[in-house]
Structure formats: C-alpha cells, structure tokens
N, CA, C and O atoms as a GROMACS GRO file, in nm:
protein
  596
    1MET      N    1   1.795  -0.098   0.050
    1MET     CA    2   1.762   0.049  -0.013
    1MET      C    3   1.769   0.155   0.079
    1MET      O    4   1.683   0.142   0.166
    2THR      N    5   1.830   0.243   0.090
    2THR     CA    6   1.822   0.317   0.192
    2THR      C    7   1.782   0.477   0.148
    2THR      O    8   1.769   0.510   0.030
    3ILE      N    9   1.768   0.549   0.237
    3ILE     CA   10   1.770   0.713   0.185
    3ILE      C   11   1.891   0.774   0.201
    3ILE      O   12   1.962   0.750   0.299
    4ALA      N   13   1.932   0.876   0.088
    4ALA     CA   14   2.059   0.927   0.050
    4ALA      C   15   2.086   1.022   0.206
    4ALA      O   16   2.001   1.093   0.259
    5THR      N   17   2.227   0.999   0.257
    5THR     CA   18   2.244   1.043   0.384
    5THR      C   19   2.194   1.210   0.358
    5THR      O   20   2.127   1.256   0.451
    6GLU      N   21   2.215   1.284   0.266
    6GLU     CA   22   2.185   1.444   0.264
    6GLU      C   23   2.038   1.431   0.250
    6GLU      O   24   1.995   1.534   0.304
    7LYS      N   25   1.948   1.369   0.213
    7LYS     CA   26   1.798   1.371   0.242
    7LYS      C   27   1.777   1.355   0.417
    7LYS      O   28   1.734   1.442   0.493
    8MET      N   29   1.814   1.238   0.447
    8MET     CA   30   1.790   1.197   0.572
    8MET      C   31   1.838   1.330   0.652
    8MET      O   32   1.765   1.355   0.747
    9THR      N   33   1.938   1.412   0.633
    9THR     CA   34   1.997   1.484   0.723
    9THR      C   35   1.866   1.594   0.685
    9THR      O   36   1.810   1.635   0.787
   10GLU      N   37   1.820   1.636   0.580
   10GLU     CA   38   1.730   1.759   0.534
   10GLU      C   39   1.592   1.711   0.627
   10GLU      O   40   1.527   1.798   0.686
   11LEU      N   41   1.558   1.585   0.634
   11LEU     CA   42   1.450   1.517   0.724
   11LEU      C   43   1.471   1.563   0.860
   11LEU      O   44   1.382   1.606   0.933
   12LYS      N   45   1.590   1.552   0.889
   12LYS     CA   46   1.620   1.555   1.024
   12LYS      C   47   1.603   1.670   1.078
   12LYS      O   48   1.560   1.680   1.193
   13MET      N   49   1.631   1.756   1.014
   13MET     CA   50   1.604   1.914   1.038
   13MET      C   51   1.486   1.944   1.020
   13MET      O   52   1.442   2.027   1.100
   14LYS      N   53   1.403   1.897   0.927
   14LYS     CA   54   1.262   1.951   0.926
   14LYS      C   55   1.203   1.905   1.036
   14LYS      O   56   1.134   1.982   1.103
   15TYR      N   57   1.223   1.757   1.076
   15TYR     CA   58   1.127   1.703   1.188
   15TYR      C   59   1.173   1.704   1.329
   15TYR      O   60   1.108   1.644   1.414
   16LYS      N   61   1.303   1.781   1.364
   16LYS     CA   62   1.336   1.722   1.508
   16LYS      C   63   1.301   1.810   1.600
   16LYS      O   64   1.326   1.772   1.715
   17ASN      N   65   1.251   1.921   1.590
   17ASN     CA   66   1.162   1.974   1.701
   17ASN      C   67   1.032   1.948   1.686
   17ASN      O   68   0.966   2.022   1.760
   18ASN      N   69   0.944   1.854   1.601
   18ASN     CA   70   0.812   1.852   1.588
   18ASN      C   71   0.767   1.727   1.688
   18ASN      O   72   0.823   1.618   1.677
   19LYS      N   73   0.688   1.743   1.762
   19LYS     CA   74   0.612   1.608   1.824
   19LYS      C   75   0.514   1.552   1.766
   19LYS      O   76   0.421   1.618   1.720
   20GLY      N   77   0.522   1.416   1.760
   20GLY     CA   78   0.422   1.357   1.630
   20GLY      C   79   0.477   1.351   1.537
   20GLY      O   80   0.390   1.327   1.453
   21PHE      N   81   0.613   1.361   1.466
   21PHE     CA   82   0.697   1.378   1.358
   21PHE      C   83   0.670   1.230   1.292
   21PHE      O   84   0.645   1.216   1.172
   22LEU      N   85   0.678   1.118   1.388
   22LEU     CA   86   0.701   0.959   1.319
   22LEU      C   87   0.595   0.943   1.190
   22LEU      O   88   0.636   0.900   1.082
   23ILE      N   89   0.478   0.973   1.208
   23ILE     CA   90   0.388   0.933   1.088
   23ILE      C   91   0.444   1.004   0.974
   23ILE      O   92   0.498   0.946   0.880
   24PRO      N   93   0.428   1.168   0.983
   24PRO     CA   94   0.476   1.226   0.869
   24PRO      C   95   0.580   1.188   0.784
   24PRO      O   96   0.580   1.155   0.666
   25LEU      N   97   0.688   1.202   0.886
   25LEU     CA   98   0.827   1.151   0.839
   25LEU      C   99   0.817   1.009   0.760
   25LEU      O  100   0.841   1.002   0.639
   26LEU      N  101   0.787   0.916   0.826
   26LEU     CA  102   0.724   0.773   0.746
   26LEU      C  103   0.673   0.775   0.613
   26LEU      O  104   0.704   0.703   0.518
   27GLN      N  105   0.572   0.887   0.624
   27GLN     CA  106   0.484   0.898   0.476
   27GLN      C  107   0.587   0.975   0.369
   27GLN      O  108   0.587   0.941   0.251
   28GLU      N  109   0.665   1.070   0.411
   28GLU     CA  110   0.737   1.125   0.318
   28GLU      C  111   0.845   1.011   0.267
   28GLU      O  112   0.873   1.010   0.148
   29ILE      N  113   0.899   0.927   0.344
   29ILE     CA  114   0.996   0.842   0.370
   29ILE      C  115   0.936   0.728   0.223
   29ILE      O  116   0.990   0.706   0.114
   30GLN      N  117   0.832   0.688   0.270
   30GLN     CA  118   0.770   0.601   0.181
   30GLN      C  119   0.733   0.682   0.041
   30GLN      O  120   0.715   0.608  -0.057
   31ALA      N  121   0.722   0.795   0.025
   31ALA     CA  122   0.685   0.857  -0.100
   31ALA      C  123   0.813   0.862  -0.166
   31ALA      O  124   0.808   0.857  -0.289
   32ILE      N  125   0.928   0.872  -0.111
   32ILE     CA  126   1.052   0.836  -0.206
   32ILE      C  127   1.067   0.708  -0.245
   32ILE      O  128   1.078   0.679  -0.364
   33GLU      N  129   1.069   0.602  -0.134
   33GLU     CA  130   1.093   0.473  -0.143
   33GLU      C  131   0.998   0.408  -0.234
   33GLU      O  132   1.026   0.337  -0.331
   34GLY      N  133   0.886   0.439  -0.193
   34GLY     CA  134   0.766   0.339  -0.267
   34GLY      C  135   0.697   0.261  -0.150
   34GLY      O  136   0.576   0.242  -0.133
   35TYR      N  137   0.818   0.214  -0.064
   35TYR     CA  138   0.786   0.134   0.093
   35TYR      C  139   0.863   0.173   0.201
   35TYR      O  140   0.950   0.259   0.187
   36LEU      N  141   0.840   0.118   0.310
   36LEU     CA  142   0.977   0.134   0.423
   36LEU      C  143   1.033   0.010   0.451
   36LEU      O  144   0.990  -0.076   0.528
   37SER      N  145   1.169   0.006   0.358
   37SER     CA  146   1.242  -0.096   0.378
   37SER      C  147   1.282  -0.104   0.512
   37SER      O  148   1.273  -0.007   0.587
   38LYS      N  149   1.339  -0.252   0.556
   38LYS     CA  150   1.426  -0.250   0.671
   38LYS      C  151   1.542  -0.176   0.710
   38LYS      O  152   1.561  -0.118   0.817
   39GLU      N  153   1.616  -0.186   0.613
   39GLU     CA  154   1.736  -0.096   0.617
   39GLU      C  155   1.687   0.064   0.641
   39GLU      O  156   1.761   0.127   0.716
   40THR      N  157   1.588   0.124   0.594
   40THR     CA  158   1.570   0.218   0.598
   40THR      C  159   1.508   0.239   0.737
   40THR      O  160   1.549   0.336   0.801
   41ILE      N  161   1.431   0.175   0.782
   41ILE     CA  162   1.376   0.171   0.919
   41ILE      C  163   1.512   0.175   1.020
   41ILE      O  164   1.510   0.255   1.113
   42GLN      N  165   1.618   0.098   1.002
   42GLN     CA  166   1.712   0.101   1.118
   42GLN      C  167   1.758   0.255   1.078
   42GLN      O  168   1.766   0.336   1.171
   43GLN      N  169   1.788   0.297   0.944
   43GLN     CA  170   1.871   0.402   0.927
   43GLN      C  171   1.778   0.539   1.039
   43GLN      O  172   1.833   0.620   1.113
   44ILE      N  173   1.629   0.523   1.015
   44ILE     CA  174   1.533   0.629   1.058
   44ILE      C  175   1.568   0.607   1.247
   44ILE      O  176   1.579   0.696   1.331
   45SER      N  177   1.576   0.472   1.265
   45SER     CA  178   1.601   0.450   1.428
   45SER      C  179   1.769   0.516   1.440
   45SER      O  180   1.797   0.587   1.537
   46ASP      N  181   1.832   0.496   1.375
   46ASP     CA  182   2.007   0.568   1.408
   46ASP      C  183   1.972   0.712   1.399
   46ASP      O  184   1.982   0.769   1.507
   47VAL      N  185   1.938   0.780   1.311
   47VAL     CA  186   1.924   0.946   1.280
   47VAL      C  187   1.866   0.981   1.366
   47VAL      O  188   1.924   1.067   1.433
   48PHE      N  189   1.722   0.936   1.417
   48PHE     CA  190   1.626   1.017   1.505
   48PHE      C  191   1.602   0.916   1.643
   48PHE      O  192   1.494   0.888   1.696
   49ASP      N  193   1.731   0.874   1.680
   49ASP     CA  194   1.763   0.778   1.798
   49ASP      C  195   1.626   0.720   1.841
   49ASP      O  196   1.597   0.738   1.959
   50LEU      N  197   1.531   0.651   1.759
   50LEU     CA  198   1.418   0.578   1.808
   50LEU      C  199   1.443   0.435   1.798
   50LEU      O  200   1.522   0.389   1.716
   51LYS      N  201   1.371   0.356   1.889
   51LYS     CA  202   1.378   0.227   1.867
   51LYS      C  203   1.281   0.188   1.735
   51LYS      O  204   1.176   0.228   1.685
   52THR      N  205   1.386   0.080   1.706
   52THR     CA  206   1.314  -0.008   1.575
   52THR      C  207   1.187  -0.033   1.606
   52THR      O  208   1.112  -0.026   1.509
   53ALA      N  209   1.127  -0.064   1.725
   53ALA     CA  210   1.014  -0.154   1.746
   53ALA      C  211   0.908  -0.027   1.768
   53ALA      O  212   0.787  -0.052   1.760
   54GLU      N  213   0.942   0.077   1.790
   54GLU     CA  214   0.879   0.156   1.791
   54GLU      C  215   0.800   0.224   1.635
   54GLU      O  216   0.689   0.271   1.609
   55ILE      N  217   0.918   0.199   1.562
   55ILE     CA  218   0.894   0.273   1.412
   55ILE      C  219   0.814   0.147   1.375
   55ILE      O  220   0.709   0.182   1.320
   56TYR      N  221   0.824   0.007   1.385
   56TYR     CA  222   0.783  -0.104   1.296
   56TYR      C  223   0.593  -0.101   1.382
   56TYR      O  224   0.491  -0.135   1.322
   57GLY      N  225   0.600  -0.055   1.516
   57GLY     CA  226   0.473  -0.027   1.558
   57GLY      C  227   0.361   0.075   1.488
   57GLY      O  228   0.240   0.061   1.469
   58VAL      N  229   0.437   0.164   1.464
   58VAL     CA  230   0.364   0.267   1.402
   58VAL      C  231   0.353   0.221   1.244
   58VAL      O  232   0.247   0.240   1.184
   59ALA      N  233   0.446   0.173   1.192
   59ALA     CA  234   0.439   0.110   1.009
   59ALA      C  235   0.324   0.017   1.005
   59ALA      O  236   0.237   0.014   0.918
   60THR      N  237   0.335  -0.067   1.117
   60THR     CA  238   0.222  -0.205   1.097
   60THR      C  239   0.114  -0.194   1.164
   60THR      O  240   0.037  -0.290   1.180
   61PHE      N  241   0.089  -0.045   1.222
   61PHE     CA  242  -0.062  -0.054   1.274
   61PHE      C  243  -0.143   0.036   1.162
   61PHE      O  244  -0.255  -0.001   1.126
   62TYR      N  245  -0.091   0.137   1.116
   62TYR     CA  246  -0.162   0.212   0.983
   62TYR      C  247  -0.137   0.137   0.877
   62TYR      O  248  -0.027   0.092   0.844
   63THR      N  249  -0.258   0.121   0.814
   63THR     CA  250  -0.233   0.043   0.668
   63THR      C  251  -0.206   0.151   0.557
   63THR      O  252  -0.217   0.109   0.442
   64MET      N  253  -0.182   0.242   0.568
   64MET     CA  254  -0.107   0.332   0.470
   64MET      C  255   0.019   0.319   0.437
   64MET      O  256   0.070   0.368   0.337
   65PHE      N  257   0.096   0.228   0.549
   65PHE     CA  258   0.256   0.211   0.533
   65PHE      C  259   0.263   0.056   0.472
   65PHE      O  260   0.183  -0.033   0.500
   66ARG      N  261   0.354   0.047   0.401
   66ARG     CA  262   0.428  -0.061   0.319
   66ARG      C  263   0.540  -0.120   0.352
   66ARG      O  264   0.639  -0.051   0.328
   67LEU      N  265   0.565  -0.245   0.409
   67LEU     CA  266   0.710  -0.283   0.459
   67LEU      C  267   0.751  -0.367   0.318
   67LEU      O  268   0.862  -0.418   0.333
   68GLN      N  269   0.696  -0.394   0.192
   68GLN     CA  270   0.730  -0.448   0.098
   68GLN      C  271   0.698  -0.392  -0.009
   68GLN      O  272   0.594  -0.326  -0.013
   69PRO      N  273   0.800  -0.407  -0.148
   69PRO     CA  274   0.786  -0.294  -0.244
   69PRO      C  275   0.661  -0.336  -0.304
   69PRO      O  276   0.610  -0.445  -0.279
   70VAL      N  277   0.605  -0.239  -0.393
   70VAL     CA  278   0.468  -0.236  -0.462
   70VAL      C  279   0.501  -0.247  -0.607
   70VAL      O  280   0.615  -0.218  -0.645
   71GLY      N  281   0.414  -0.286  -0.685
   71GLY     CA  282   0.389  -0.275  -0.828
   71GLY      C  283   0.369  -0.135  -0.881
   71GLY      O  284   0.362  -0.041  -0.802
   72LYS      N  285   0.360  -0.119  -1.003
   72LYS     CA  286   0.384   0.030  -1.072
   72LYS      C  287   0.246   0.053  -1.086
   72LYS      O  288   0.212   0.165  -1.125
   73HIS      N  289   0.142  -0.047  -1.057
   73HIS     CA  290  -0.019   0.022  -1.039
   73HIS      C  291  -0.056  -0.098  -0.931
   73HIS      O  292  -0.034  -0.219  -0.923
   74ILE      N  293  -0.136   0.018  -0.840
   74ILE     CA  294  -0.188  -0.052  -0.728
   74ILE      C  295  -0.359  -0.073  -0.749
   74ILE      O  296  -0.442   0.015  -0.771
   75ILE      N  297  -0.379  -0.210  -0.737
   75ILE     CA  298  -0.515  -0.221  -0.740
   75ILE      C  299  -0.577  -0.250  -0.599
   75ILE      O  300  -0.527  -0.334  -0.523
   76LYS      N  301  -0.682  -0.180  -0.571
   76LYS     CA  302  -0.741  -0.194  -0.455
   76LYS      C  303  -0.880  -0.225  -0.471
   76LYS      O  304  -0.953  -0.153  -0.540
   77VAL      N  305  -0.924  -0.336  -0.406
   77VAL     CA  306  -1.048  -0.413  -0.408
   77VAL      C  307  -1.124  -0.386  -0.291
   77VAL      O  308  -1.089  -0.409  -0.175
   78CYS      N  309  -1.248  -0.329  -0.336
   78CYS     CA  310  -1.329  -0.292  -0.179
   78CYS      C  311  -1.398  -0.405  -0.117
   78CYS      O  312  -1.470  -0.479  -0.185
   79LYS      N  313  -1.382  -0.425   0.012
   79LYS     CA  314  -1.454  -0.507   0.088
   79LYS      C  315  -1.546  -0.481   0.145
   79LYS      O  316  -1.608  -0.568   0.206
   80GLY      N  317  -1.583  -0.357   0.144
   80GLY     CA  318  -1.695  -0.319   0.229
   80GLY      C  319  -1.830  -0.381   0.218
   80GLY      O  320  -1.831  -0.464   0.128
   81THR      N  321  -1.949  -0.366   0.283
   81THR     CA  322  -2.035  -0.439   0.314
   81THR      C  323  -2.118  -0.481   0.120
   81THR      O  324  -2.134  -0.590   0.065
   82ALA      N  325  -2.148  -0.347   0.074
   82ALA     CA  326  -2.232  -0.364  -0.038
   82ALA      C  327  -2.108  -0.422  -0.156
   82ALA      O  328  -2.157  -0.458  -0.263
   83CYS      N  329  -1.967  -0.433  -0.146
   83CYS     CA  330  -1.924  -0.456  -0.251
   83CYS      C  331  -1.874  -0.638  -0.191
   83CYS      O  332  -1.835  -0.722  -0.273
   84HIS      N  333  -1.884  -0.662  -0.076
   84HIS     CA  334  -1.870  -0.795  -0.029
   84HIS      C  335  -1.998  -0.898  -0.054
   84HIS      O  336  -1.999  -1.020  -0.073
   85VAL      N  337  -2.100  -0.809  -0.046
   85VAL     CA  338  -2.247  -0.897  -0.098
   85VAL      C  339  -2.265  -0.904  -0.250
   85VAL      O  340  -2.357  -0.968  -0.301
   86SER      N  341  -2.190  -0.846  -0.309
   86SER     CA  342  -2.208  -0.830  -0.422
   86SER      C  343  -2.098  -0.918  -0.527
   86SER      O  344  -2.091  -0.922  -0.650
   87GLY      N  345  -2.030  -0.975  -0.439
   87GLY     CA  346  -1.906  -1.055  -0.513
   87GLY      C  347  -1.777  -1.037  -0.523
   87GLY      O  348  -1.705  -1.078  -0.615
   88ALA      N  349  -1.730  -0.949  -0.386
   88ALA     CA  350  -1.585  -0.899  -0.412
   88ALA      C  351  -1.491  -1.012  -0.375
   88ALA      O  352  -1.378  -0.982  -0.415
   89ASP      N  353  -1.493  -1.113  -0.323
   89ASP     CA  354  -1.441  -1.235  -0.330
   89ASP      C  355  -1.431  -1.293  -0.476
   89ASP      O  356  -1.321  -1.311  -0.527
   90ASN      N  357  -1.526  -1.315  -0.528
   90ASN     CA  358  -1.499  -1.347  -0.678
   90ASN      C  359  -1.410  -1.264  -0.783
   90ASN      O  360  -1.345  -1.296  -0.883
   91ILE      N  361  -1.435  -1.145  -0.715
   91ILE     CA  362  -1.342  -1.058  -0.810
   91ILE      C  363  -1.211  -1.047  -0.790
   91ILE      O  364  -1.130  -1.009  -0.875
   92ILE      N  365  -1.178  -1.094  -0.635
   92ILE     CA  366  -1.051  -1.086  -0.628
   92ILE      C  367  -0.977  -1.240  -0.649
   92ILE      O  368  -0.854  -1.249  -0.652
   93SER      N  369  -1.064  -1.358  -0.663
   93SER     CA  370  -1.016  -1.478  -0.715
   93SER      C  371  -0.973  -1.425  -0.848
   93SER      O  372  -0.855  -1.428  -0.882
   94ALA      N  373  -1.074  -1.373  -0.929
   94ALA     CA  374  -1.045  -1.336  -1.058
   94ALA      C  375  -0.928  -1.281  -1.109
   94ALA      O  376  -0.863  -1.321  -1.206
   95LEU      N  377  -0.903  -1.173  -1.027
   95LEU     CA  378  -0.789  -1.066  -1.038
   95LEU      C  379  -0.669  -1.171  -1.013
   95LEU      O  380  -0.603  -1.207  -1.111
   96LYS      N  381  -0.639  -1.221  -0.884
   96LYS     CA  382  -0.523  -1.337  -0.841
   96LYS      C  383  -0.491  -1.442  -0.971
   96LYS      O  384  -0.379  -1.472  -1.013
   97LYS      N  385  -0.616  -1.485  -1.017
   97LYS     CA  386  -0.583  -1.578  -1.132
   97LYS      C  387  -0.510  -1.527  -1.246
   97LYS      O  388  -0.412  -1.583  -1.295
   98HIS      N  389  -0.570  -1.397  -1.296
   98HIS     CA  390  -0.553  -1.315  -1.397
   98HIS      C  391  -0.411  -1.253  -1.383
   98HIS      O  392  -0.350  -1.246  -1.490
   99LEU      N  393  -0.372  -1.224  -1.316
   99LEU     CA  394  -0.233  -1.176  -1.253
   99LEU      C  395  -0.144  -1.302  -1.205
   99LEU      O  396  -0.045  -1.260  -1.145
  100SER      N  397  -0.147  -1.402  -1.211
  100SER     CA  398  -0.082  -1.546  -1.161
  100SER      C  399  -0.046  -1.499  -1.028
  100SER      O  400   0.073  -1.506  -0.998
  101LEU      N  401  -0.131  -1.450  -0.942
  101LEU     CA  402  -0.070  -1.434  -0.784
  101LEU      C  403  -0.118  -1.562  -0.720
  101LEU      O  404  -0.229  -1.611  -0.742
  102GLN      N  405  -0.001  -1.626  -0.617
  102GLN     CA  406  -0.029  -1.739  -0.569
  102GLN      C  407  -0.071  -1.713  -0.438
  102GLN      O  408  -0.012  -1.616  -0.389
  103ASN      N  409  -0.171  -1.778  -0.349
  103ASN     CA  410  -0.163  -1.785  -0.208
  103ASN      C  411  -0.162  -1.628  -0.159
  103ASN      O  412  -0.247  -1.554  -0.206
  104ASP      N  413  -0.078  -1.582  -0.076
  104ASP     CA  414  -0.099  -1.474   0.008
  104ASP      C  415  -0.008  -1.370  -0.065
  104ASP      O  416   0.016  -1.269   0.002
  105GLU      N  417   0.054  -1.378  -0.205
  105GLU     CA  418   0.122  -1.304  -0.297
  105GLU      C  419   0.026  -1.187  -0.332
  105GLU      O  420  -0.090  -1.204  -0.369
  106GLU      N  421   0.096  -1.047  -0.313
  106GLU     CA  422   0.004  -0.928  -0.367
  106GLU      C  423   0.068  -0.897  -0.478
  106GLU      O  424   0.004  -0.875  -0.581
  107THR      N  425   0.188  -0.891  -0.474
  107THR     CA  426   0.254  -0.813  -0.612
  107THR      C  427   0.299  -0.926  -0.719
  107THR      O  428   0.348  -1.036  -0.692
  108THR      N  429   0.268  -0.868  -0.862
  108THR     CA  430   0.322  -0.969  -0.959
  108THR      C  431   0.478  -0.966  -0.973
  108THR      O  432   0.551  -0.872  -0.944
  109ALA      N  433   0.511  -1.080  -1.019
  109ALA     CA  434   0.667  -1.111  -1.035
  109ALA      C  435   0.744  -0.982  -1.136
  109ALA      O  436   0.859  -0.937  -1.131
  110ASP      N  437   0.650  -0.954  -1.209
  110ASP     CA  438   0.701  -0.836  -1.285
  110ASP      C  439   0.696  -0.670  -1.240
  110ASP      O  440   0.715  -0.558  -1.287
  111MET      N  441   0.664  -0.725  -1.138
  111MET     CA  442   0.642  -0.546  -1.054
  111MET      C  443   0.535  -0.459  -1.102
  111MET      O  444   0.540  -0.337  -1.088
  112GLN      N  445   0.437  -0.520  -1.159
  112GLN     CA  446   0.321  -0.428  -1.247
  112GLN      C  447   0.212  -0.390  -1.171
  112GLN      O  448   0.158  -0.279  -1.177
  113PHE      N  449   0.175  -0.492  -1.094
  113PHE     CA  450   0.066  -0.500  -1.024
  113PHE      C  451   0.060  -0.547  -0.856
  113PHE      O  452   0.092  -0.655  -0.804
  114THR      N  453   0.021  -0.453  -0.810
  114THR     CA  454  -0.018  -0.496  -0.650
  114THR      C  455  -0.153  -0.491  -0.610
  114THR      O  456  -0.220  -0.387  -0.612
  115LEU      N  457  -0.197  -0.612  -0.571
  115LEU     CA  458  -0.338  -0.624  -0.530
  115LEU      C  459  -0.357  -0.596  -0.398
  115LEU      O  460  -0.270  -0.634  -0.319
  116MET      N  461  -0.478  -0.522  -0.347
  116MET     CA  462  -0.461  -0.493  -0.195
  116MET      C  463  -0.622  -0.484  -0.153
  116MET      O  464  -0.702  -0.406  -0.205
  117GLU      N  465  -0.646  -0.562  -0.069
  117GLU     CA  466  -0.767  -0.554   0.002
  117GLU      C  467  -0.837  -0.415   0.064
  117GLU      O  468  -0.753  -0.389   0.150
  118VAL      N  469  -0.919  -0.328   0.072
  118VAL     CA  470  -0.930  -0.204   0.137
  118VAL      C  471  -1.090  -0.226   0.199
  118VAL      O  472  -1.175  -0.308   0.163
  119ALA      N  473  -1.098  -0.138   0.290
  119ALA     CA  474  -1.222  -0.151   0.374
  119ALA      C  475  -1.319  -0.096   0.283
  119ALA      O  476  -1.411  -0.174   0.259
  120CYS      N  477  -1.325   0.018   0.223
  120CYS     CA  478  -1.416   0.094   0.152
  120CYS      C  479  -1.353   0.167   0.071
  120CYS      O  480  -1.245   0.212   0.110
  121LEU      N  481  -1.404   0.203  -0.076
  121LEU     CA  482  -1.395   0.264  -0.178
  121LEU      C  483  -1.496   0.393  -0.160
  121LEU      O  484  -1.468   0.505  -0.203
  122GLY      N  485  -1.596   0.366  -0.104
  122GLY     CA  486  -1.666   0.483  -0.125
  122GLY      C  487  -1.744   0.483  -0.191
  122GLY      O  488  -1.820   0.578  -0.168
  123CYS      N  489  -1.790   0.388  -0.316
  123CYS     CA  490  -1.850   0.401  -0.431
  123CYS      C  491  -1.942   0.276  -0.427
  123CYS      O  492  -1.931   0.194  -0.518
  124CYS      N  493  -2.027   0.260  -0.333
  124CYS     CA  494  -2.130   0.143  -0.308
  124CYS      C  495  -2.245   0.122  -0.423
  124CYS      O  496  -2.303   0.017  -0.450
  125SER      N  497  -2.260   0.228  -0.474
  125SER     CA  498  -2.352   0.222  -0.556
  125SER      C  499  -2.313   0.126  -0.673
  125SER      O  500  -2.390   0.052  -0.733
  126LEU      N  501  -2.159   0.144  -0.697
  126LEU     CA  502  -2.096   0.047  -0.819
  126LEU      C  503  -2.064  -0.043  -0.771
  126LEU      O  504  -1.972  -0.106  -0.823
  127ALA      N  505  -2.118  -0.088  -0.661
  127ALA     CA  506  -2.041  -0.264  -0.599
  127ALA      C  507  -2.096  -0.400  -0.707
  127ALA      O  508  -2.211  -0.419  -0.747
  128PRO      N  509  -1.984  -0.474  -0.731
  128PRO     CA  510  -1.874  -0.445  -0.676
  128PRO      C  511  -1.743  -0.366  -0.715
  128PRO      O  512  -1.709  -0.393  -0.830
  129ALA      N  513  -1.686  -0.305  -0.672
  129ALA     CA  514  -1.566  -0.205  -0.714
  129ALA      C  515  -1.434  -0.230  -0.689
  129ALA      O  516  -1.397  -0.300  -0.595
  130ILE      N  517  -1.343  -0.166  -0.785
  130ILE     CA  518  -1.223  -0.150  -0.776
  130ILE      C  519  -1.173  -0.022  -0.797
  130ILE      O  520  -1.245   0.065  -0.845
  131MET      N  521  -1.030   0.004  -0.759
  131MET     CA  522  -0.949   0.109  -0.802
  131MET      C  523  -0.836   0.066  -0.826
  131MET      O  524  -0.776  -0.010  -0.749
  132ILE      N  525  -0.775   0.121  -0.972
  132ILE     CA  526  -0.654   0.120  -1.031
  132ILE      C  527  -0.606   0.244  -1.025
  132ILE      O  528  -0.660   0.344  -1.072
  133ASP      N  529  -0.483   0.239  -0.954
  133ASP     CA  530  -0.438   0.409  -0.932
  133ASP      C  531  -0.506   0.470  -0.900
  133ASP      O  532  -0.535   0.427  -0.788
  134ASP      N  533  -0.595   0.601  -0.931
  134ASP     CA  534  -0.698   0.650  -0.888
  134ASP      C  535  -0.804   0.649  -0.977
  134ASP      O  536  -0.865   0.755  -0.978
  135LYS      N  537  -0.848   0.560  -1.058
  135LYS     CA  538  -0.929   0.528  -1.137
  135LYS      C  539  -1.027   0.427  -1.070
  135LYS      O  540  -0.989   0.314  -1.040
  136ILE      N  541  -1.154   0.471  -1.048
  136ILE     CA  542  -1.250   0.357  -1.004
  136ILE      C  543  -1.328   0.279  -1.141
  136ILE      O  544  -1.348   0.330  -1.251
  137TYR      N  545  -1.360   0.149  -1.100
  137TYR     CA  546  -1.453   0.040  -1.209
  137TYR      C  547  -1.513   0.004  -1.124
  137TYR      O  548  -1.470  -0.024  -1.012
  138GLY      N  549  -1.640  -0.004  -1.167
  138GLY     CA  550  -1.762  -0.063  -1.111
  138GLY      C  551  -1.861  -0.161  -1.153
  138GLY      O  552  -1.871  -0.163  -1.276
  139ASN      N  553  -1.943  -0.249  -1.090
  139ASN     CA  554  -2.043  -0.333  -1.127
  139ASN      C  555  -1.955  -0.451  -1.215
  139ASN      O  556  -1.976  -0.499  -1.326
  140LEU      N  557  -1.859  -0.473  -1.128
  140LEU     CA  558  -1.766  -0.580  -1.208
  140LEU      C  559  -1.820  -0.718  -1.207
  140LEU      O  560  -1.918  -0.748  -1.140
  141THR      N  561  -1.754  -0.803  -1.285
  141THR     CA  562  -1.772  -0.937  -1.318
  141THR      C  563  -1.665  -0.997  -1.302
  141THR      O  564  -1.568  -0.929  -1.267
  142GLU      N  565  -1.650  -1.126  -1.320
  142GLU     CA  566  -1.507  -1.193  -1.340
  142GLU      C  567  -1.465  -1.198  -1.458
  142GLU      O  568  -1.349  -1.234  -1.479
  143GLU      N  569  -1.557  -1.162  -1.570
  143GLU     CA  570  -1.501  -1.173  -1.700
  143GLU      C  571  -1.456  -1.016  -1.737
  143GLU      O  572  -1.365  -0.998  -1.818
  144THR      N  573  -1.532  -0.893  -1.668
  144THR     CA  574  -1.506  -0.756  -1.685
  144THR      C  575  -1.376  -0.732  -1.611
  144THR      O  576  -1.318  -0.628  -1.642
  145VAL      N  577  -1.322  -0.804  -1.524
  145VAL     CA  578  -1.224  -0.787  -1.473
  145VAL      C  579  -1.061  -0.791  -1.564
  145VAL      O  580  -0.955  -0.728  -1.558
  146LYS      N  581  -1.116  -0.903  -1.646
  146LYS     CA  582  -1.002  -0.939  -1.736
  146LYS      C  583  -1.007  -0.845  -1.838
  146LYS      O  584  -0.894  -0.834  -1.886
  147THR      N  585  -1.088  -0.771  -1.893
  147THR     CA  586  -1.041  -0.682  -1.970
  147THR      C  587  -0.998  -0.585  -1.938
  147THR      O  588  -0.924  -0.531  -2.020
  148ILE      N  589  -1.018  -0.522  -1.820
  148ILE     CA  590  -0.987  -0.400  -1.745
  148ILE      C  591  -0.814  -0.395  -1.718
  148ILE      O  592  -0.731  -0.305  -1.732
  149ILE      N  593  -0.805  -0.528  -1.676
  149ILE     CA  594  -0.634  -0.547  -1.648
  149ILE      C  595  -0.578  -0.527  -1.803
  149ILE      O  596  -0.457  -0.534  -1.826
   0.00000   0.00000   0.00000
C-alpha cells in the first residue's frame, strides 16, 4: 500500500520547507493508511530525499507509530503501577484467550481488534483498566472483560 501520488505531492508542498517535519508527516500518513507500510516508508524516502533508516528510526522510537496494520477497534491495556498490581497481566491473558491471539500476535485474524499494552491510561482509581477505542472500562476482572468484548 502506498499513498496516492497526488496526495504525496500535496504533502511534499505542505512540509518541504518545515524543519522537524518528519513526525507530523508520519502522523498524517498514518492517519490515512492506518499504519506505516514498508512501501510507504520507501515512498517517503524517495519523495523527501530521506534515508529509510532515518524514517524507521523515528517510526520505531515513538510508540504512536505502527508498522503493521491494526484492527478496526484498538484495545489499550493499562500497565501502569496501579493497574499492574491490580492484575493487568491477568486481564491481558483473558483478552488474548477471548480474542484467540497467540504468543506475540496483537491483531485478530478478522482485523476487528488490536491489543496494545500502554504505560498508563490515567485512570488509576479504576485499576485495572482498558480503553477500547475512546471508551474506558475499569475495575475489571477476567470475567468482565469477556462481556465487554
């Protein structure tokens, strides 16, 4: 998957004279594609005359960037201290089992759900907590997770 030539030309005009343009450019492209594909990274390299290693360096450093396609719904599991001590690992295990995710798989085969661990959701009083898309669910157990999904 690559960005249409017209769109890439528009992005080049928008960002060509801006210092520090790579992060906002990658954010905009990810908003279009849903992730940063190898082909698109090569396209960015060619159009903006950047080394692919530089692009990958930024894309892999910041956790907001994804190099793999994601599901329709993003499930973020809080791994902050409050959630961790309240059983976040059990919640992750229950979610993986319920979603039939094996080992390091993050996205379901039907592309409906992507499971991500995040440092903190900022809702410690609800620990353990998850966020599905933009909605927070807290005080979870392995059983309540199944009913939420």
